[in-house]
N, C-alpha and C positions, 0 to 999 in steps of 0.2 A: 530530274529537276535539280538534284544536288550536285550532279557531275560538273556543272559549270561554276559552282561556288567554291571559294577557297577553303581548305581544311588544314589549318596549321598543325593539327595533331599528326598529320601525315607528312606535311612538307617541312616541318621544323623539328630539330632535335631538342631535347631538354637542355637547359643551361647547365645543370649538374646531373651526371649519370648516377642517380641514386634510386634504389627500389623503395616503394612506399607500402606500408602495412595496410592502410585502408584509404580509399578514395570513394566519394559518393555524394549523396545529398541528404539533408536533414529537414525535418518539419514539413514533410509532404502530407497534404490532406487526403484521406482515403476513407470512404464509408465501408465498413465491414459487417457482415452478419455473423452471429454466433449462435450455436445450437441452444435451444430452449429459451431464447430471447426473441421477442417479436419486434424489437426496435433495433435499428442499425447503430453501430458504434462509430462515433465521430473520432477517427483515429489519426494521430500524428505519427508519421513513419520516417525513420532514418534508414537509409539503404546504402550498403557499401560493397566494394569488391577490392581485392588486393591488386597491386601493380608491381609484380616482381621484376618485370623487364625494365631495366634502367634506361634503355634507349627509346622507350615509348613516352611521348610527351604527355598524353592524357588518355583517360578511359572514355567510354561511350556513355555519357550521361543519359542521352535520349533512350538508349536501349534499356537502361535500368528503369526509367520512368514507364516505358511502354510495358515492360514485363510486370512491374508492380501494379499497373492498372488492370491486369488480368487476375489479380487476387481479389476474390469477392467474399470468401468465407474465412473466418478465423479458425483454421484447422491445421493441425500439426503436419499432416501429409501434404497439404497444399503449400504450406510454408517451406517444407523440405524440397518440394518440386520447384518452387520459385528460386531457391538458392542454387539448385542444380542448373536451372536455366540461366541464371545470372553468370555462373562460371562458364557455361558453354558459350554464352554470347560474347565472352571476352577472351577466347582462346588466342586471338591475335595479340593480346596483351600479356599472355602467359599466365593469366589468373587461375588460381587453384583454391581460392577461399572467398566466401561471401558471408555477409552478415546483414540482419535486419532487426530493427528495434521498433516496437509498436507501443504507443502510449495512448491510453484512453481512460475515461471514467466509466466504471461499471455501475449502473444505477439499479438499486434493489429496493423493492417496496418493503417497508418495515412497519409492523403493527405497533400500536401504542401498548404500553405495559398492562393497563387494566381496562381502558375504555373500549368497549366492543365496537367493531366496524370503524375504527379510527386508525388511519395509517398514513404514511407519507413516504417520499422517495429520499434515499440516502445515497450519496456518491462515494465510490471507493476508487481512488487512483490506482491504475494498474499499468505495469510496464512488462512487456514480454520481449525478451532478447533471444534471437536464434542465430546460430552460425553453423556453417559447414566448412570445416577445415580438414584437409587431408582425408576427405571422405567420411569424417566423423561429424555427425549431426548432434547438436546439443541445444536445448531450450532452457532458459532461465526465466523465472517469474519473480515479480516484486509487486506487493500490494500493501497499501496503507489503510489501517483501520483505526478510526478515532474512538476514544473512550474517555471516561471521567475517572480521575483518581483523587482520593481524599487522603491527606497525609496522616499517618498513624500518630506521629509525634505531636502534630498540631492538635489532633483530636484529644490526646491524653492531656495536653496542657490546657485545653479548653474545659475538659471535664473537671480538672483540678480547680480552675477559677470558679466554675459554677458551684462546685461543692463548697468552696470557701464562702461564696456569696450566700449560699443557703444557710451555712452554719452561722454567719454573721447576722443574718435576718432573724434567725430563731434561737440565738444563743441563750436566751433567758427562758425558753419554752421547753418544758420537760416532756409534755405529751402534745402531740399534734395530730388533729384529725386528717384522715386520708384526703378529704376534699380540699383542705388547706394546702397540702403538699401538691395536689394536682393543679390547683389554681396557680400556685407559685411557679411550678414548672412551665405552665402554659404562658406565663407572663415573662419569665426570666431565664428559661433554659437556653436562650440565645444570648445570654450575658457575654459569652465568648463562643465563637464558632471556629471550627477547623477550616483550613484553607483547602480548596479543591482546584483542580486545573484540568483543562482539556488536554488529553494526552494522545500520542500517536504510537501505534505498533506497526513497525515496518517489517514485513515478512518477506524473505527471499527463499525461493525454492530452486534447486538445480536438478535437472533431469536430462538424460540422454534418450528418453523414450520418444521415438519418432512416430509412434502409432496414434497417439491422441493427446490433446491438451489436458492438463489437470483440471479438476472441477473447481473453478474459482469460487463459486457460491458456497460450496461445501467447506472450502478452506476458510473463508470469511466467517462462516457460521461457527466453526470450531474456535476461532480466535475470540469471537464475541462471547461464546459460551464459557470459555476459560476465564475471561476477564470479568464477566458478569455485569459490567457497567458501560455498555456501549452508548454512545451519544444517541439521542432520540430525534425523531422527526416531529410529527404532529402530537401534541399533548394537551390534555385538560388538567385541571388542578389535581385530580385523583392520580393521574399518571406522573405528574411532577412530584407528588408526595411519595409514590412508589419508587421513583428514581432516587429521591433523597434517602429512602430506607435502604435501597440497594447499595448506595455509596457508604452509608453508615455501617452496613454489614460486611463491606468489602474494602476496608481501609488498606491502602497500598503504597508502600515505597516503590520506587522504580525497580528495585531488586525483586520485590514481591511479584510485580507484573511480569518481569522477565522469567522468573521461575515458574509461574503459572503456565505461561506459554510454552516454555521448554518441556514441561511435563506433558502437556497436551500433544505437542508435535512429536515427542518421543514415541507416542503410541502409533504413529504412522511409519511408513517405510521410506519417507521422503528425506532427502538431504536438504537441510534447512539452516538458515541463520536468521536471527531476529535482532532488531534494535528498537527499544522502547524509549520514548521521549516524553518526559513530563514537563510541559511548558509552564514552569513555575509561576504561581501568583504571589508567592512570598519574595522570591529572588528575581533579579533582572537577568538571570541566566537559566538554562534548562538543566534538568537532571536526566542522565541517560544510562542505560544498561544494555549490554550486548551479549548474546549467547549464540551458540551454533551446535549442530549435531556432531557427535563424535565420529 
Protein backbone atom coordinates (compact mmCIF):
# COMPACT_ATOMS: atom_id res chain seq x y z
CA UNK A 1 0.00 0.00 0.00
CA UNK A 2 2.81 2.43 0.87
CA UNK A 3 4.80 1.69 -2.28
CA UNK A 4 2.72 4.17 -4.29
CA UNK A 5 2.95 6.94 -1.70
CA UNK A 6 5.74 9.54 -1.80
CA UNK A 7 8.51 9.25 0.80
CA UNK A 8 10.57 12.41 0.98
CA UNK A 9 12.94 10.82 3.53
CA UNK A 10 14.13 8.63 0.65
CA UNK A 11 13.68 10.92 -2.31
CA UNK A 12 15.12 14.11 -0.83
CA UNK A 13 18.48 14.90 0.72
CA UNK A 14 18.66 17.05 3.86
CA UNK A 15 19.27 20.75 3.38
CA UNK A 16 22.34 20.58 5.63
CA UNK A 17 24.51 17.49 5.88
CA UNK A 18 24.69 17.39 9.68
CA UNK A 19 24.50 14.37 12.01
CA UNK A 20 21.97 14.60 14.88
CA UNK A 21 22.43 13.37 18.45
CA UNK A 22 18.78 12.46 19.08
CA UNK A 23 15.61 12.37 17.00
CA UNK A 24 12.31 10.96 18.17
CA UNK A 25 8.94 11.64 19.78
CA UNK A 26 7.86 12.97 23.17
CA UNK A 27 4.74 12.69 25.31
CA UNK A 28 3.46 9.36 24.00
CA UNK A 29 0.73 7.81 26.17
CA UNK A 30 1.40 4.22 27.23
CA UNK A 31 -0.14 2.03 29.96
CA UNK A 32 2.51 -0.07 31.70
CA UNK A 33 2.34 -2.75 34.37
CA UNK A 34 4.80 -2.89 37.24
CA UNK A 35 5.49 -5.82 39.50
CA UNK A 36 3.70 -5.77 42.88
CA UNK A 37 1.12 -3.20 41.71
CA UNK A 38 -2.33 -4.22 40.58
CA UNK A 39 -3.03 -0.98 38.71
CA UNK A 40 -1.48 0.10 35.38
CA UNK A 41 0.76 3.15 35.23
CA UNK A 42 -0.46 5.95 32.97
CA UNK A 43 2.93 6.69 31.46
CA UNK A 44 4.17 9.51 29.26
CA UNK A 45 7.04 8.31 27.11
CA UNK A 46 9.79 10.08 25.17
CA UNK A 47 11.66 7.87 22.71
CA UNK A 48 14.74 8.68 20.63
CA UNK A 49 17.34 7.26 18.28
CA UNK A 50 20.49 8.95 17.01
CA UNK A 51 20.97 9.92 13.37
CA UNK A 52 24.70 9.78 12.61
CA UNK A 53 24.32 9.64 8.81
CA UNK A 54 24.22 13.23 7.64
CA UNK A 55 22.87 12.26 4.21
CA UNK A 56 19.69 10.69 5.70
CA UNK A 57 16.82 13.20 5.82
CA UNK A 58 14.84 11.63 8.68
CA UNK A 59 14.34 8.59 10.91
CA UNK A 60 11.41 6.16 10.87
CA UNK A 61 9.01 7.55 13.51
CA UNK A 62 6.40 4.85 12.87
CA UNK A 63 8.96 2.13 13.64
CA UNK A 64 9.66 3.73 17.02
CA UNK A 65 5.95 3.93 17.79
CA UNK A 66 5.23 0.33 16.85
CA UNK A 67 8.17 -0.97 18.88
CA UNK A 68 7.12 1.10 21.89
CA UNK A 69 3.61 -0.36 21.73
CA UNK A 70 5.15 -3.77 22.31
CA UNK A 71 6.38 -2.66 25.74
CA UNK A 72 3.81 -3.80 28.32
CA UNK A 73 5.80 -4.20 31.54
CA UNK A 74 8.02 -1.73 33.33
CA UNK A 75 10.98 -4.08 33.47
CA UNK A 76 14.70 -3.44 33.01
CA UNK A 77 15.31 -6.34 30.64
CA UNK A 78 12.25 -5.39 28.55
CA UNK A 79 13.49 -1.80 28.28
CA UNK A 80 16.96 -3.04 27.31
CA UNK A 81 15.48 -5.24 24.59
CA UNK A 82 13.37 -2.33 23.33
CA UNK A 83 16.43 -0.11 22.94
CA UNK A 84 18.26 -2.88 21.08
CA UNK A 85 15.29 -3.29 18.74
CA UNK A 86 15.15 0.46 18.11
CA UNK A 87 18.78 0.50 17.04
CA UNK A 88 18.31 -2.60 14.88
CA UNK A 89 15.29 -1.04 13.17
CA UNK A 90 17.36 1.99 12.14
CA UNK A 91 20.44 0.36 10.68
CA UNK A 92 19.69 2.08 7.38
CA UNK A 93 20.14 5.36 9.28
CA UNK A 94 23.43 4.22 10.78
CA UNK A 95 21.93 4.46 14.30
CA UNK A 96 23.94 3.00 17.18
CA UNK A 97 22.25 4.67 20.18
CA UNK A 98 18.73 4.82 21.59
CA UNK A 99 17.06 6.41 24.59
CA UNK A 100 13.70 6.24 26.35
CA UNK A 101 12.25 8.43 29.11
CA UNK A 102 9.21 7.29 31.11
CA UNK A 103 7.26 9.61 33.41
CA UNK A 104 4.43 8.52 35.68
CA UNK A 105 2.94 9.03 39.12
CA UNK A 106 3.47 6.12 41.48
CA UNK A 107 0.41 5.89 43.74
CA UNK A 108 1.02 4.44 47.20
CA UNK A 109 -1.50 3.85 49.96
CA UNK A 110 -0.45 5.62 53.15
CA UNK A 111 -1.89 5.02 56.62
CA UNK A 112 -2.85 7.80 59.00
CA UNK A 113 -0.42 8.44 61.85
CA UNK A 114 -2.65 7.28 64.71
CA UNK A 115 -6.19 6.61 63.45
CA UNK A 116 -6.66 2.90 62.92
CA UNK A 117 -7.95 1.76 59.51
CA UNK A 118 -7.62 5.26 58.04
CA UNK A 119 -5.55 5.62 54.90
CA UNK A 120 -5.38 7.45 51.58
CA UNK A 121 -3.45 7.56 48.31
CA UNK A 122 -0.34 9.64 47.82
CA UNK A 123 1.24 10.40 44.46
CA UNK A 124 5.00 10.29 43.83
CA UNK A 125 6.20 11.67 40.45
CA UNK A 126 8.76 9.29 38.92
CA UNK A 127 10.99 9.62 35.88
CA UNK A 128 13.00 6.70 34.50
CA UNK A 129 15.53 7.39 31.76
CA UNK A 130 17.28 4.53 29.99
CA UNK A 131 19.80 4.66 27.17
CA UNK A 132 21.87 2.25 25.15
CA UNK A 133 25.01 3.85 23.72
CA UNK A 134 27.97 1.91 22.34
CA UNK A 135 26.42 -1.28 23.75
CA UNK A 136 26.41 0.22 27.26
CA UNK A 137 23.02 0.11 28.97
CA UNK A 138 22.27 2.57 31.77
CA UNK A 139 19.12 3.45 33.73
CA UNK A 140 18.65 6.61 35.78
CA UNK A 141 15.79 7.21 38.18
CA UNK A 142 14.26 10.35 39.65
CA UNK A 143 11.49 10.54 42.24
CA UNK A 144 9.94 13.46 44.13
CA UNK A 145 8.87 13.04 47.76
CA UNK A 146 6.92 15.78 49.54
CA UNK A 147 7.32 16.52 53.24
CA UNK A 148 6.80 19.28 55.78
CA UNK A 149 9.61 21.40 57.21
CA UNK A 150 9.41 23.75 60.19
CA UNK A 151 12.09 26.42 60.45
CA UNK A 152 14.32 26.08 63.55
CA UNK A 153 15.10 29.80 63.57
CA UNK A 154 11.43 30.73 63.40
CA UNK A 155 10.68 28.24 66.18
CA UNK A 156 13.34 29.79 68.44
CA UNK A 157 12.05 33.30 67.77
CA UNK A 158 8.49 32.18 68.51
CA UNK A 159 9.52 30.53 71.78
CA UNK A 160 11.24 33.75 72.86
CA UNK A 161 8.08 35.80 72.23
CA UNK A 162 5.94 33.30 74.11
CA UNK A 163 8.36 33.35 77.05
CA UNK A 164 8.33 37.15 77.08
CA UNK A 165 4.54 37.22 76.98
CA UNK A 166 4.41 34.74 79.86
CA UNK A 167 6.87 36.79 81.88
CA UNK A 168 4.89 40.00 81.26
CA UNK A 169 1.62 38.34 82.23
CA UNK A 170 2.98 37.06 85.56
CA UNK A 171 5.72 39.60 86.32
CA UNK A 172 4.25 40.40 89.74
CA UNK A 173 3.49 36.79 90.63
CA UNK A 174 6.06 34.97 92.76
CA UNK A 175 4.34 31.60 92.96
CA UNK A 176 2.10 30.16 90.27
CA UNK A 177 -0.05 27.02 90.45
CA UNK A 178 0.63 24.43 87.78
CA UNK A 179 -3.00 24.64 86.67
CA UNK A 180 -2.62 28.37 85.94
CA UNK A 181 0.49 27.72 83.83
CA UNK A 182 -1.36 24.98 81.95
CA UNK A 183 -4.33 27.23 81.30
CA UNK A 184 -2.12 30.10 80.11
CA UNK A 185 -0.24 27.83 77.72
CA UNK A 186 -3.47 26.43 76.28
CA UNK A 187 -4.69 29.96 75.59
CA UNK A 188 -1.47 31.74 74.62
CA UNK A 189 1.15 29.23 73.46
CA UNK A 190 0.34 30.27 69.89
CA UNK A 191 1.10 33.91 70.68
CA UNK A 192 3.77 33.37 68.02
CA UNK A 193 4.09 30.35 65.74
CA UNK A 194 7.03 29.13 63.64
CA UNK A 195 6.57 29.01 59.90
CA UNK A 196 6.36 25.69 58.10
CA UNK A 197 6.33 24.87 54.42
CA UNK A 198 5.60 22.05 52.08
CA UNK A 199 8.95 20.79 50.86
CA UNK A 200 10.19 18.50 48.10
CA UNK A 201 13.03 15.99 48.12
CA UNK A 202 14.16 15.20 44.59
CA UNK A 203 16.11 11.95 44.54
CA UNK A 204 18.14 10.79 41.53
CA UNK A 205 19.72 7.36 41.22
CA UNK A 206 22.17 6.24 38.54
CA UNK A 207 22.71 2.57 37.77
CA UNK A 208 24.00 0.42 34.94
CA UNK A 209 22.34 -2.73 36.30
CA UNK A 210 20.35 -4.13 33.38
CA UNK A 211 18.91 -7.03 35.35
CA UNK A 212 16.14 -5.33 37.33
CA UNK A 213 14.68 -1.99 38.27
CA UNK A 214 15.38 -0.59 41.70
CA UNK A 215 12.61 -0.95 44.27
CA UNK A 216 10.94 2.46 44.06
CA UNK A 217 8.65 1.86 47.03
CA UNK A 218 11.60 0.92 49.21
CA UNK A 219 13.48 4.05 48.13
CA UNK A 220 10.50 6.29 48.90
CA UNK A 221 10.07 4.64 52.31
CA UNK A 222 13.73 5.29 53.15
CA UNK A 223 13.36 8.96 52.23
CA UNK A 224 10.21 9.45 54.29
CA UNK A 225 11.65 7.61 57.27
CA UNK A 226 14.76 9.79 57.19
CA UNK A 227 12.80 13.05 56.99
CA UNK A 228 10.13 11.90 59.50
CA UNK A 229 7.54 14.48 58.35
CA UNK A 230 6.07 13.21 55.07
CA UNK A 231 2.91 14.95 53.92
CA UNK A 232 -0.22 13.07 54.92
CA UNK A 233 -3.33 11.80 53.13
CA UNK A 234 -6.49 11.11 55.17
CA UNK A 235 -6.37 12.57 58.69
CA UNK A 236 -8.54 13.10 61.72
CA UNK A 237 -7.78 15.63 64.44
CA UNK A 238 -5.68 13.12 66.34
CA UNK A 239 -3.55 12.55 63.24
CA UNK A 240 -3.20 16.28 62.66
CA UNK A 241 -2.03 16.69 66.24
CA UNK A 242 0.47 13.86 65.81
CA UNK A 243 1.74 15.52 62.64
CA UNK A 244 2.18 18.83 64.47
CA UNK A 245 4.19 16.99 67.12
CA UNK A 246 6.40 15.36 64.47
CA UNK A 247 7.12 18.78 62.97
CA UNK A 248 7.95 20.19 66.38
CA UNK A 249 10.33 17.33 67.09
CA UNK A 250 11.99 17.55 63.67
CA UNK A 251 12.77 21.20 63.04
CA UNK A 252 14.68 21.44 59.77
CA UNK A 253 16.64 23.94 57.77
CA UNK A 254 17.07 22.88 54.17
CA UNK A 255 20.64 21.88 55.10
CA UNK A 256 19.33 19.56 57.84
CA UNK A 257 17.01 17.80 55.42
CA UNK A 258 19.79 17.31 52.87
CA UNK A 259 22.12 15.88 55.50
CA UNK A 260 19.48 13.50 56.83
CA UNK A 261 18.91 12.13 53.35
CA UNK A 262 22.61 11.95 52.58
CA UNK A 263 23.23 9.88 55.72
CA UNK A 264 20.40 7.52 54.83
CA UNK A 265 21.38 7.04 51.19
CA UNK A 266 25.04 6.56 52.14
CA UNK A 267 23.91 3.30 53.77
CA UNK A 268 23.04 1.95 50.33
CA UNK A 269 25.33 0.98 47.46
CA UNK A 270 23.52 3.33 45.09
CA UNK A 271 25.04 6.24 43.19
CA UNK A 272 22.74 9.10 44.14
CA UNK A 273 22.19 12.82 44.10
CA UNK A 274 19.57 14.82 45.98
CA UNK A 275 18.04 18.27 45.84
CA UNK A 276 15.77 19.43 48.64
CA UNK A 277 13.50 22.40 48.13
CA UNK A 278 11.78 24.25 50.96
CA UNK A 279 8.99 26.26 49.37
CA UNK A 280 9.23 29.13 51.81
CA UNK A 281 6.19 30.58 53.53
CA UNK A 282 8.28 33.49 54.90
CA UNK A 283 10.03 34.44 51.65
CA UNK A 284 8.82 34.81 48.09
CA UNK A 285 11.65 32.48 47.00
CA UNK A 286 12.66 28.91 47.83
CA UNK A 287 15.56 27.55 49.86
CA UNK A 288 17.48 24.65 48.31
CA UNK A 289 20.32 22.28 49.19
CA UNK A 290 22.07 19.76 46.92
CA UNK A 291 24.20 16.76 47.78
CA UNK A 292 25.53 13.69 45.97
CA UNK A 293 27.33 10.47 46.67
CA UNK A 294 31.13 10.53 46.57
